[in-house]
N, C-alpha and C positions, 0 to 999 in steps of 0.2 A: 661317432653315432649322433651325438647331440648337435654336431655342427653341420649335419646334412640338411639341405634346403627342402622345405616342404613343397610339394607339387600340387597342392589343393588349397582351397579355402581363402579367407580374407588375408592371410599372411603368407600366401604363396611366394616362394623365393626367399623367405626368411627361415633361418634355422630354428630348431627347438630352443637352443640356448639363447639366441637373440630375443626370441619372444618371451622366454622365461625371465631372463635377467634384465632386459632392456638394452639399449645401445647408447651408453654414455659417451662413447668416443665420437658419435655423430652429432652431438650437440655442441657445435662450434661457437666461438664468440660471435661470429657473423650471423649465424642462424638465430642465436639468442637476441642479438641486437635487432634484427629484422622483425622478429616476433613482437618485441616490445614496441617497435615503430608502428606495427599494424594495430596494436591496442590503442596507442595514442591517436592514430588516424581515425579510429572508430569513434572516439569521443568528439571529433570535429566533423563527423559526417562524411569522411573521405574514403570510406570503404564501400565495396559493392554489396549492397544488402541482399542481392539475389544469391550471394554465396555465404550468407551469414546464418549460423545456427546458434541460438542463444539458449543456455540453460535457464530453467525457471527457478533455480535455487537461490539466485542473488536478487535482492530487492533494493532499489534505490529509494532513499528518503525523498520527501517532497522537495527539500532544498537541493538535493543532488540532481533531481530531475530538472528543476528550474535551471541549474547551472549547466547541465548537459545541453539543454535547449539553447542556452546562450552561446555555448561553443559551436553548436550546429549552425547558428545564424551568423557566426563570425569565424569562418574557416581560415581566414587570413592570419588569425592568431597562431595557427599551427606553426608558422615559420619562426615563431619565437622560442620553439622548443627543439633542442638538439640532443642527440645521444652520442656522447664522446667518451672514450676510455672507460667504459663501464658505468657511466653516470648519465642521468637525465638532467640537462641543464636548461634553465628557464631564463630568458632575458627579455627586456623591453615589454613586460606586462605589468599592469597595475598590481599593486601589492595584494589587493583583495582577490584578484583573479589568480595570481600565483599561489596564494594560500589555499584557495578552494580547489585548484587543479592538483596541487601537491597532495592534499587530503584525499581527493577522489582516487587518484592513480595508486597511491599507497594502499588504500582500503581495498581497491579492486584486486590487486595482486596478492595482498596478504590475507584476503578473506578466506576463512574456513579451510586452511590447508590440511588440517588433521581431522576434519569432520565432513559430513556429506550434506548436500552436494557442493561442488566447487564450480567456479564461474569461468575458468579458462581451461585450455587443453591439457594443463598439467594436473594430474590427479593421483591420489593414492589408492590403495586397494579397496578402501571402503566407499569410494565415490561412485555415484551413478555414472552411466555411460554418457549422459548428456554433457556436452562440452561446447566451448566457443570455438568455432572454426571460421577463419577468415578466407584463407587462400592456400596456395601451395606451401607458403612459409610455415603456417601453423600446422598444416597436415604433415609436413616433414618432421616437425617437432613432436607432434602427437605420435608419429610412427616410431619414435625412439622410446616410447613408454612401454614398460613390460606388461604382459598380459598372461600371467600364469594360469588364470582361470580358463583361458582358451585351451591351453595344453591339457588341463584336467578334464575339460569337456571332451576333447578329442579322445582321450584315454578311456573315458567312461561311455561315450556315445558312438564312437566310430571304431573301425578296425585299422585306421591309417597309421597308428603309431604303436603297433604291436611289439615292435623291436625295442621300444622304450620301456615297456612295462617291466621287463626283467631287470632293468637297471634304474628303476625309478628312485631308489634310495640315493643313488649318486646325484641325480638331478635335484632332489630335494635339498641336498647340501648346498646348492647354489642359491644365493640371496637374489632378490629382485630390487632394482634401484629406480625409484620414482622421482623424477626431477621436480624441483620446486624453485620458483623465482621469488625472492624476498626483497622488497624495497625498503630502504631506510633513508630518512631525511637527514642530510648532512648540514645544509644551510637552508635559508629561506628560498634559495634559487637553485639548489642542487640536491639531487636524489641519487643515492647509490643503489645499484642492483647486484645481487649475487645469486648464483646457482647453487642450490643445496640438493640433497637427496634424502628422501624417506626410504629407509631400508626395511624391506619385508623379509624376515627370517622364516624359512619353511621347516627347518629341521627341529 
């Protein structure tokens, strides 16, 4: 019953269980790497701003704004940053630029993971709906995030999930898994990234 695909709404063709729990199995290393690549490209002005939606919850300091402006004016520096084997590697940049970039990217990803609002597509149950959306990569990642509030809304406001109501207690036993990317500085020129999950218990 919970695995039947919806035939309506914004989650059409996803099952109740996929929406409720999230889809951890679809967050592959490649998807994660490409998402981080898009974030880095953003800082160098290499994304299509017509596709960009920014949350208002994150504010850059004046120093960070000045540094991002520097990166925008020097997009060729982007070639000095690689993503290899779960690590962001920086090469051939001045020490001051490396230090400022490391600080910025770590702060960006690690900002406000357990409070609201958050600045990237990965969010926990308390976050606002506003998010950072670049392209199909981040949309695919955001699509893996659970949305139990939507199921509750359907149950309360529509007649589409009447067959679920009698078995609601079984569904509530299932937890929701919200992906979180956490960056950690390993060396002056190497940043590790890991995928974790914030678990929302409903029972």
